[in-house]
N, C-alpha and C positions, 0 to 999 in steps of 0.2 A: 617561559609565557603561560598562562594560564588561558584556560577554557571560558571565551567569552564570545558575545554576540558578536557575529560579522566575520572571526575566526574560520578557517577550514579545520576542520578534527578529523584524523585518522585513527580507527578503534578496531581491536579484535573484540569477539566477543562472541557469544552462544546464549542461548533462549531458549527454556523448558517450561512446561508447565510447573507452576508451583506444586511439589510434590508430586510429578509428573514426569512424563516423558519428553527426551530433548526434541525439540522442533527444527533447529536452526544453528548453523556456526560457520563464521568466516576461518573455522581451523584448515589448513590446506588451500589457503585461499589467499588473494589478498586481502588487505583491511579494506573497512566502510569507510569512505569520505564523505563530509558533509560540510554544510556552513552551519554551524550555533546559530539560533536563532530563526533557522528559515523554516520549522516546522517538520523537517525532514524524518526525525526521530518520533518517537510517541512522547507525549508533554513529559511522563514522570521520567523518561530515559535521560532527553536534554536536560530537564532539572537538575539529576544526581551529577551529571559531567559537570554543570556549570562550575567553573574554579579550580579545576583539576587539574595536573600537570603531565606532560609527557613522565611515563613510568606509573602513574596512578594506577590504580587496579577499581573495579566498581562491581559490589555484586548487591542488587535490588531487588526487590519483589514490589511487583506492581498490580493494584487491583485492577478492574478493566475498566473504571473511569479514568484512568492514570495511562493505560495502554489503548488499546484498539476502539473502546467504549464499549457497551451495554450491547446486548442482540435485540435488536429491533424488529419485532413482529409483523411492522407496517412496510418493513423490507424485504419482506418473502410475499411473492404476488405472481398470479396466476395471467398469463396475457394472452391473445390468440396467436397461433402457430402462422397466421398470416404474416404475422409482421416483420417475422426472419424470412421474407421472400429473398432470395440471391443466393439463401446459403444453402450446398447440395443435400446436406443432412444436420438437423440440429440433434446434438446430443449430449447426454449427462456430462457435467465435467468443462464445457466447451465456454467459455468468457467473451463477454459483448461490451460495449460502448452504449452508455444511453444516457440521456440526457434527463435530468430529476430537477426538482425544485430548488435543489441544495448546489444544483451544478454536476459537472458530469459524476458519472458514478462506472466501476465494474460491476457488472452483474455477473453469476454464474448462472446456468444450467444447472438444476436441482433434479427435473422430471420434464418427461416428454410425454403427452398423449396426443391422440387422434387427432383433436382441432385447438388444444392447448399447450403451453408451455410455463412450468414454473422456474421462476427465476427469485435469487437471492443476492441482493447489492448488499447486505454485511461484509464486513472483513471476515477473511476467513476464521479471526482471531477473535474477533467480537465477543465479547460476555466471558474472556477467560483472564486469568490471574497469571501472571508469567513474573518468570526471575529471569533476569538478565546479570551475565556475569561476564568482564573484558577487564581490558587494559587499554588505556592511551598510549599510541605508537606515535603519534603526531600532531602537530600544532604550526600554524603556519598563518599569514597573513592571507586573507582571499584577496584575487586581480580584482581589478575595476568591473571586468568584464564579466567573472563569476558573481559578482553581487549584484549586476545588473539582471545578470539571467536568475539567478537563484538559485544555482547548484554548481557544484563542481565539476572543472572541466581537465581533462587528463587521462591517464592511463588509466586510473580505477574509478574515473568516475563513474555513475550509471545513471545519465544523462537527467531529462525533466520529466519528473514523476510526480510534482506538487501533491504532497502530502500522502503517496501513494509508498514512501520510505522506500524507496529501494527497490532492486531486483530480487533481495532477499525476502523470503516468506516472511520472516520475521519481522523484519522492518517495514513490512506493508505491502509489498510487492506480493503479486500469487499467480505468477506464471502458468500459462496453458500452451500447449503445443499450436490449441484453434484461439487466436485471438481475434476474431474476426470485429467489423464495427455490427452495433444491435442492431437486429431486423434485416442483417446482408445489406445488400444493394451498396453503392458508393459512399465517400462519405459527404459529397456535395447533396445525396438525395435524402430528405427528411421525412417521416412519415411519422405522424400526430396519433398521439391515442393516450386517452384520457385514463390517468391512473398509473401508469407506465413509469415503473420506477419511483413514484410517489409525484407524478403529474407531468406535465410536460413533454416532451418530444422524447421519443427513442429511436435512435437510428445506429 
């Protein structure tokens, strides 16, 4: 069986900056499982895996546009501290969920001042050239439920992340211990602000 769209693929891999330090790896852990063609992986890696079989290895260098995209200055903003009402203490490194013109985004706090907070909605690996090295360890048919939901179910699945590419930072996830709703409060409360994360609401 070869990798193609709508099949569940399992890979062990590592990722590093090109000519730089390692960033993440599935070594000593479970393989990453995803549905090929679901945009779970970065575009360049998904394309590299197409047509490969179990046991095939890959070693691919990707420029930023085929990985996590260029760094976008417009996604770095300064917003009023009052938007984070309900959060006991806003600190650098916290992440929040925000609504933007491009849909939901995870933003990270990069600075906190007396009345304002600097946030960055770029992916942590945006603008970087990356090297992915690994091996395909499993391919199977996806269930109807998995195809309907767009993600893998089971022991090693990572849940619904919608292009966040999983819990591994190298696949797009960027875990923080503090993962609040942006601007505090509960999920049903929406506070509007012009320009927050590219326009629209922030909550």
